[in-house]
C-alpha positions in Angstrom: -0.1 0.0 -0.1 1.3 3.4 -1.0 2.0 6.1 1.7 -0.8 8.3 0.1 -3.4 5.3 0.3 -2.5 4.6 4.0 -2.7 8.1 4.9 -6.1 8.5 3.7 -7.3 5.1 4.8 -5.8 5.7 8.6 -7.6 9.0 8.6 -10.7 7.7 7.5 -10.5 4.8 10.0 -9.8 7.0 13.0 -12.7 9.2 12.2 -14.9 6.3 11.5 -14.3 4.7 15.0 -14.8 8.0 16.8 -18.1 9.0 15.0 -19.3 5.1 15.3 -18.5 5.2 19.3 -20.3 8.6 19.7 -23.4 7.7 17.7 -23.6 4.2 19.3 -23.5 5.7 22.6 -26.3 8.2 21.6 -28.5 5.3 20.2 -27.8 3.2 23.2 -28.9 6.1 25.6 -32.1 6.4 23.5 -32.7 2.8 24.0 -32.2 3.1 27.8 -35.0 5.9 27.8 -37.4 3.8 25.6 -37.1 0.9 28.0 -36.4 2.3 31.4 -39.8 1.2 32.5 -38.7 -2.4 32.0 -35.5 -1.9 34.0 -36.2 0.3 36.7 -37.5 -0.6 40.1 -36.8 -4.2 40.0 -33.6 -4.4 41.8 -31.6 -5.9 38.9 -27.9 -6.6 39.1 -25.6 -4.4 36.9 -24.6 -7.3 35.2 -28.3 -8.3 34.1 -28.6 -4.3 32.7 -25.2 -4.6 30.9 -26.4 -8.0 29.2 -29.8 -6.2 28.2 -27.7 -3.4 26.6 -25.3 -5.8 24.9 -28.2 -7.8 23.4 -30.0 -4.8 22.3 -26.9 -3.3 20.6 -26.6 -5.2 17.3 -30.2 -4.4 16.3 -29.1 -0.6 16.2 -26.3 -1.3 13.7 -28.6 -0.9 10.6 -29.2 2.6 11.9 -25.8 3.3 13.3 -23.7 2.1 10.6 -25.0 3.9 7.4 -25.1 7.1 9.3 -21.6 6.7 10.5 -20.3 6.0 7.0 -22.2 9.1 5.6 -21.0 11.4 8.5 -17.4 10.1 8.1 -17.3 10.6 4.6 -18.4 13.9 4.8 -16.1 14.9 7.4 -12.8 13.4 6.0 -13.2 14.3 2.3 -14.5 17.6 3.3 -11.6 18.3 5.6 -9.2 17.1 2.5 -10.9 19.7 0.3 -10.9 22.4 2.8 -7.0 22.0 3.3 -6.4 21.9 -0.3 -5.1 18.2 -0.1 -7.1 17.2 -2.9 -5.9 20.0 -5.0 -2.3 18.9 -4.2 -3.2 15.4 -5.3 -4.7 16.5 -8.6 -1.8 18.6 -9.5 0.3 15.5 -9.2 -2.2 13.6 -11.5 -4.2 11.6 -8.8 -7.9 11.8 -9.4 -10.7 11.8 -6.9 -11.4 8.2 -7.7 -7.6 7.2 -7.2 -7.7 8.9 -3.8 -10.7 7.2 -2.7 -9.5 3.8 -3.7 -8.2 2.4 -0.3 -11.3 3.9 1.4 -13.6 2.3 -1.3 -12.0 -1.1 -0.6 -12.7 -0.8 3.3 -16.2 0.2 2.5 -16.8 -2.8 0.2 -15.2 -4.8 2.9 -17.5 -3.3 5.6 -20.6 -4.0 3.6 -20.0 -7.6 3.1 -19.2 -7.9 6.9 -22.5 -5.9 7.4 -24.5 -8.4 5.4 -23.2 -11.4 7.3 -23.7 -9.5 10.7 -27.3 -8.8 9.7 -27.9 -12.5 8.7 -26.2 -14.3 11.8 -25.5 -11.8 14.6 -28.8 -9.7 14.7 -31.2 -12.5 14.7 -29.4 -14.4 17.5 -29.1 -11.1 19.6 -32.9 -10.3 18.8 -33.7 -13.7 20.1 -31.7 -13.4 23.2 -33.0 -9.9 23.8 -36.6 -10.6 23.7 -36.1 -13.6 26.1 -34.2 -11.3 28.4 -37.1 -8.8 28.2 -39.7 -11.4 29.0 -37.8 -12.9 31.8 -37.0 -9.4 33.3 -40.8 -8.5 33.1 -41.5 -11.3 35.8 -39.2 -10.2 38.4 -41.4 -8.4 40.6 -45.2 -9.0 41.1 -46.0 -5.4 41.0 -44.5 -5.0 37.6 -46.3 -8.0 36.4 -49.6 -6.4 37.2 -50.2 -4.0 34.4 -52.8 -1.1 34.7 -56.1 -1.7 32.8 -55.7 -5.2 31.7 -55.8 -8.9 33.3 -52.3 -10.0 34.3 -51.8 -13.6 35.7 -50.0 -14.0 38.9 -49.2 -17.8 39.7 -51.6 -20.4 38.4 -54.7 -19.2 40.3 -55.1 -15.7 39.9 -55.9 -13.2 37.2 -55.7 -9.5 38.5 -56.9 -6.2 37.0 -56.3 -2.8 38.4 -57.2 0.6 37.0 -54.2 2.4 38.8 -51.1 1.8 40.8 -49.3 4.2 43.1 -46.7 4.1 45.7 -42.7 4.0 45.6 -43.1 0.4 44.6 -46.4 0.5 42.8 -47.7 -1.6 46.1 -51.2 0.3 46.2 -53.9 -0.7 43.9 -57.2 1.0 42.9 -60.3 -0.7 41.7 -59.2 -4.0 41.9 -60.8 -7.1 40.1 -59.6 -10.6 40.7 -60.7 -13.8 38.9 -59.9 -16.9 41.0 -59.6 -20.3 39.4 -61.4 -23.2 41.2 -58.9 -26.1 42.4 -59.4 -29.1 40.4 -61.2 -27.4 37.5 -58.9 -26.1 34.8 -61.7 -24.1 33.0 -63.4 -22.7 36.1 -63.1 -18.9 37.0 -66.0 -19.2 39.4 -64.9 -16.8 41.9 -64.7 -13.0 41.4 -63.5 -10.5 43.9 -64.1 -6.8 43.4 -62.5 -4.3 45.9 -62.2 -0.4 45.8 -58.4 -0.6 47.1 -55.6 -3.1 47.6 -52.2 -3.2 48.8 -49.2 -5.7 48.1 -47.2 -6.6 51.0 -44.5 -9.1 51.6 -41.5 -9.6 53.8 -38.0 -9.6 52.4 -36.8 -12.8 51.4 -40.4 -14.3 51.7 -41.9 -16.4 48.9 -45.6 -15.5 50.0 -47.1 -12.3 48.7 -50.0 -10.8 50.8 -52.7 -9.0 48.7 -54.7 -7.0 51.1 -58.0 -5.8 49.9 -60.4 -3.3 51.3 -64.1 -2.4 50.8 -65.1 -5.1 48.4 -67.5 -7.8 47.5 -66.9 -11.6 47.0 -68.8 -13.6 44.4 -68.9 -17.2 43.9 -70.8 -19.4 41.4 -71.7 -22.8 43.4 -71.2 -25.8 41.1 -74.2 -27.9 41.7 -73.9 -31.7 41.1 -77.6 -32.2 39.5 -78.8 -30.5 36.4 -82.0 -29.3 38.2 -79.9 -27.5 40.7 -77.6 -26.0 38.1 -80.7 -24.6 36.2 -81.2 -22.5 39.3 -77.8 -20.9 39.1 -76.9 -21.0 42.8 -74.2 -18.5 43.9 -72.7 -16.8 47.2 -72.1 -13.2 47.6 -70.4 -11.6 50.7 -69.2 -8.1 51.5 -65.9 -7.4 53.3 -64.1 -4.3 54.9 -60.8 -6.1 54.6 -59.8 -9.4 53.0 -56.3 -11.0 52.7 -55.0 -13.2 50.0 -51.7 -15.1 50.3 -50.2 -16.0 46.9 -47.3 -18.4 46.5 -44.5 -16.8 44.7 -42.2 -19.7 44.7 -42.3 -20.0 41.0 -42.2 -16.3 40.2 -39.2 -15.8 42.5 -37.4 -18.5 40.6 -37.5 -16.8 37.4 -34.0 -17.2 35.3 -33.2 -14.4 33.1 -31.4 -16.9 30.9 -34.5 -18.9 30.5 -35.1 -20.0 26.8 -38.7 -19.1 25.9 -40.7 -20.4 22.8 -40.3 -17.0 20.9 -40.0 -16.3 17.2 -40.6 -13.4 14.8 -39.2 -12.3 11.5 -36.3 -10.5 13.1 -35.0 -13.7 14.5 -34.6 -15.6 11.3 -31.6 -16.0 8.9 -32.0 -15.7 5.1 -32.6 -19.4 4.7 -35.0 -19.5 7.5 -36.9 -16.4 6.1 -37.3 -18.1 2.7 -38.7 -21.1 4.3 -41.0 -19.3 6.4 -42.1 -17.0 3.3 -42.9 -20.4 1.1 -44.8 -21.8 4.0 -46.9 -18.7 4.7 -47.7 -18.4 1.2 -48.7 -22.0 0.6 -50.8 -21.7 3.8 -52.5 -18.5 3.0 -53.4 -19.8 -0.7 -54.8 -22.9 0.8 -56.9 -20.9 3.5 -58.4 -18.8 0.6 -59.2 -21.6 -1.5 -60.6 -23.5 1.3 -62.7 -20.6 2.6 -64.0 -19.9 -1.1 -65.0 -23.4 -1.2 -66.8 -23.3 2.1 -68.5 -20.0 1.4 -69.8 -21.7 -2.1 -71.2 -24.8 -0.4 -72.6 -22.8 2.3 -74.6 -20.6 0.0 -76.3 -23.6 -1.6 -75.8 -22.7 -5.3 -74.4 -25.9 -6.1 -77.8 -27.7 -5.4 -79.4 -25.6 -8.3 -77.3 -27.2 -11.1 -79.7 -30.1 -11.5 -82.6 -29.2 -13.7 -85.9 -28.3 -11.5 -89.2 -29.7 -12.7 -92.0 -27.5 -11.6 -95.9 -27.6 -11.9 -96.9 -25.6 -14.9 -100.2 -24.4 -13.2 -98.2 -23.4 -10.0 -95.7 -21.5 -12.0 -98.2 -19.6 -13.9 -100.0 -18.4 -10.8 -96.8 -17.8 -8.7 -94.9 -14.7 -10.1 -92.6 -14.7 -7.0 -91.1 -18.2 -5.7 -92.4 -17.2 -2.3 -96.0 -17.0 -3.6 -96.3 -20.8 -3.3 -96.1 -20.7 0.5 -98.5 -19.3 3.0 -97.8 -16.1 4.7 -96.3 -17.6 7.9 -94.0 -19.8 6.0 -92.9 -16.9 3.9 -91.9 -15.0 7.0 -90.0 -17.9 8.3 -88.0 -18.2 5.0 -87.5 -14.7 5.0 -86.0 -14.8 8.6 -83.8 -17.6 8.0 -82.5 -16.0 4.7 -81.6 -12.9 6.7 -80.0 -14.7 9.5 -77.9 -16.8 7.0 -76.9 -13.4 5.1 -76.1 -11.9 8.4 -73.8 -14.9 9.6 -72.2 -14.9 6.3 -71.3 -11.3 6.4 -69.8 -11.8 10.0 -67.8 -14.7 8.8 -66.5 -12.7 5.9 -65.5 -9.7 8.2 -63.7 -12.3 10.8 -62.0 -14.0 7.7 -61.2 -10.4 6.4 -59.3 -9.3 9.5 -57.5 -12.8 9.6 -56.4 -12.8 6.2 -55.1 -9.1 6.8 -53.2 -10.2 9.7 -51.7 -13.0 7.6 -50.7 -10.7 4.9 -49.2 -8.3 7.3 -47.1 -11.2 8.8 -46.0 -12.2 5.3 -45.2 -8.7 4.2 -43.0 -8.3 7.3 -41.1 -11.5 6.6 -40.4 -10.4 3.1 -39.1 -6.9 4.2 -37.0 -8.7 6.8 -35.4 -10.8 4.1 -34.8 -7.7 1.7 -33.5 -5.6 4.7 -30.3 -7.8 5.1 -29.4 -7.4 1.6 -30.2 -3.7 1.6 -28.0 -2.8 4.5 -24.6 -3.7 2.8 -25.6 -2.0 -0.4 -26.9 1.1 1.5 -23.3 1.4 3.1 -21.8 1.6 -0.5 -24.3 4.2 -1.9 -24.2 6.3 1.2 -20.4 6.5 1.0 -20.7 7.6 -2.6 -23.0 10.4 -1.4 -20.9 11.5 1.6 -17.5 11.5 0.0 -17.9 13.5 -3.2 -20.3 15.8 -1.3 -17.6 16.6 1.2 -15.2 17.1 -1.5 -17.7 19.7 -3.2 -18.8 21.6 0.0 -15.0 21.6 1.1 -16.0 21.9 4.8 -14.6 19.4 7.4 -15.2 18.9 11.2 -18.3 18.5 13.1 -20.2 21.5 11.9 -21.9 21.8 8.5 -21.0 18.3 7.5 -22.7 16.9 10.6 -25.8 18.9 9.7 -25.8 17.9 6.2 -25.2 14.4 6.9 -28.1 14.2 9.4 -30.4 15.9 7.0 -29.7 13.3 4.2 -29.8 10.4 6.6 -33.2 11.4 8.1 -34.6 11.7 4.5 -33.2 8.3 3.6 -34.4 6.8 7.0 -38.1 8.4 6.8 -38.6 7.4 3.4 -37.6 3.7 4.3 -40.0 3.9 7.4 -43.1 5.3 5.3 -42.3 2.7 2.6 -42.3 -0.3 4.9 -45.5 1.0 6.8 -47.3 1.0 3.3 -46.0 -2.4 2.6 -47.2 -4.0 5.7 -50.7 -3.5 4.8 -50.2 -4.4 1.2 -50.1 -0.8 -0.2 -46.6 -1.3 -1.7 -44.7 -4.5 -2.5 -42.1 -5.3 0.1 -39.3 -5.4 -2.4 -40.1 -2.0 -3.3 -40.6 -0.7 0.1 -37.3 -2.0 1.3 -35.1 -0.9 -1.6 -37.0 2.5 -2.3 -34.8 4.7 -0.1 -31.5 3.0 -1.4 -32.8 3.4 -5.1 -33.3 7.1 -4.4 -29.9 7.6 -3.0 -28.5 5.7 -6.1 -29.0 8.6 -8.9 -27.9 11.1 -6.2 -24.4 9.3 -5.5 -23.9 8.9 -9.3 -24.6 12.7 -9.8 -22.5 13.7 -6.8 -19.6 11.8 -7.9 -19.5 13.1 -11.3 -19.9 16.7 -10.1 -16.9 16.3 -7.6 -15.0 14.3 -10.3 -15.3 17.2 -12.9 -14.6 19.9 -10.2 -18.0 21.4 -10.4 -20.1 22.5 -7.5 -23.6 21.3 -6.5 -25.0 24.3 -8.6 -23.2 26.4 -10.9 -25.0 29.9 -9.8 -22.8 32.1 -12.4 -23.6 29.9 -15.4 -27.5 29.9 -14.0 -27.6 33.6 -13.9 -25.9 34.3 -17.1 -28.6 32.1 -18.9 -31.2 34.4 -17.4 -29.2 37.6 -18.4 -28.9 36.4 -21.9 -32.6 35.5 -22.1 -33.5 39.0 -21.0 -31.2 40.7 -23.3 -32.7 38.9 -26.2 -36.2 40.1 -25.2 -34.8 43.9 -24.9 -33.3 43.5 -28.4 -36.5 42.4 -29.9 
């Protein structure tokens, strides 16, 4: 490697590492802010928190890496142009492409590495991170109980609260508890409603005391005979204070490294994504064919294929098919037809929602497949946006290049987000949505590279004004 190539590459690598560490630190802080509710107040070890951040970091690479390349290219090549180092290179016959050669080799190598990273490391870290999140969420009962929805504690209790308060969220308001009956797996025969509640337990104890105040206790009595069951017997009582002891042995033995049965499109490699797409597509096609066949059979149209013989006398008198029946029978037939139509519409609406969810899942899986290829290509294209743009604006450092890089990257990122959101509901094809932002940057990179190579600015204002001046002079001459 020549001294010039080594100089440019070392300068680029130093800036690249600095920018990457800074941006990674910023994005990790943002992640902590987003998931602080899942980590705070659970007495977690520092090691567990660091493990959480370690597993979440790889999923930030698709954001951090392209932005780092764009910022670094603008800063480094802008600094070279600002210090007239490019002018010195060109005076010795070294073109911009030749000066970019060593860095181009690094970017191509980095893009290949990014592809394998996205295909192997990110799916594994996503799986470990989702497992860790689920296991952490079960560390404290007060954290397991979510506001406004039923949360299961142990095997016997489903608890819903409208509001939690206190330094440990131990005070509960508007508590509703469904208690399962022992020996009856399907029986939520006991309902307890209280205005207020409090979670209390001693340190190191495996028993949680739930103290309820000002409430009612309802229980359906399961009668042994059919005659008694028809009477729907139940018991009801009022209490000022009622305590429930919940065994937390299973809850306290939660392992943060426990492997849960989790899967989504972000946890798959390319080979697994292709199998998943084929499986979903075939299953989806079979479901549609089966549903269409069932609806056709349900409509009864197939029964009318055979010729129907009718009495000529009856057919002449009856202008409408219902006229051959009496009034009461006509009402019964109309009600039956109306009920069948309503049932069919309800079935169609339910299937429509089901098919919509399957379509969304299939589109997400296809997007995840193309994203693995798009990451590496985006790194190369954004380099050819940042490097020539830095040579054109001739400004290095963290000022103007950083602003320009962030504006370009936000445009690239938001176009990708909007396109992928449109692809999820089928408005846009997943392939187009994934590659749209990269394809938009491609002509920009070619144009900027051409302008930088031919020593032209982004816009030649003098030439632009001269054309207008000539145009007005021709009008005055006429």
